[in-house]
N, C-alpha and C positions, 0 to 999 in steps of 0.2 A: 389868314394862312400865309405862311412864308413863301418866298420865291422858290419854285421848284426848277432845278437845273437839268434833271435827267429827263430826256425826251425820247420816247420810243415810237417808231412808226410801224403800224401793222402792214402786212403784205398788201392788204386791200387799199390802204391809203397810198402806198408807194405806187401801186398800179394806177390808181386814180390820178395821181400827180403826173405819171408818165403820159396818160391819155390826154390830160389837159395841156401839157407841154407840147406833145405831138400836134395837137390841134392848133395851138397858138403858132407853132413853127410853120405849119402849112398855110395858115390863113392870115397871119398878122406879121408885123415887122419885129425886128430885134428889139426895138424900143418897147413894144407892148410886152414882150417876153421879160425884159428887165423890170418893167413896172409891175408885172404879176409877181415876179420873184421878190421885189421889195415889199409888196402888200402881204405876201405870204410870210415873209420874215417878220414884219411888224405884228401880224396877227399872232404868230407863234410866241413872240416876245411878250405880248399882252397876256396870252393864255398862261405862259410860264410865271409871270409876275402877279397875275390876278386870276387864278384858275376858277374861282367861284363866281366871277362877275358875269358869266354867260348863263342863260337859262338851261334847265334840264330839258332833254328831248323827251319823246314819248317813252323811250327806254330810260328809266329814272337814273341809271348809273352812267349815262352818257350826256354830255352837254353839247350844245350847238352854238357855234360862233359864225355869224354871217360875215364873210370876208368881203364879198362883192355881191351884186345882185345875181351873179351867175354861180357863185361858189360858196358853199358852207363847209366849215371845218367841224367835224364831230370828234370829240375826245373824251377820254375817261381819266379820272384822277385817282391815284393811290397816295399813300402817305409820303412816298419819296420820288414819284415819277408821274409823268403825264404820257398817256398813250394816245397818239393820233389814230383814230379808228378809220376815218374816211374823209376824203375831200370830195364832196358831192356836187355835181353839176346840177344846179337848181332847175335847169330846163328839162331834165330827164323826169321820167315817171317816178314819183316818190316810192312806188312799190319796188323799184330797183335798188333802193338804199339798203346797204348791208351793214347794219350795226347790231 
């Protein structure tokens, strides 16, 4: 599959990202924030260049990419775009995952 450049963030994923950043800002240093941003950027780049490389989740139309032991990126693929569905905090109850 070719590199997909169009990336769409769901409202849920945007809210998840805001929650994660708010938590990091309150508990960690600027350095940890930058490290998280770099890891997320790298993860998105890999997803865009190799979208089929991550396993399908229980919802067969959604794939899951473990970014860190605390965070998993859930995304869907169409022929011309990737939709980030959720950035899930792995420490939360899995029943709270909205995909």
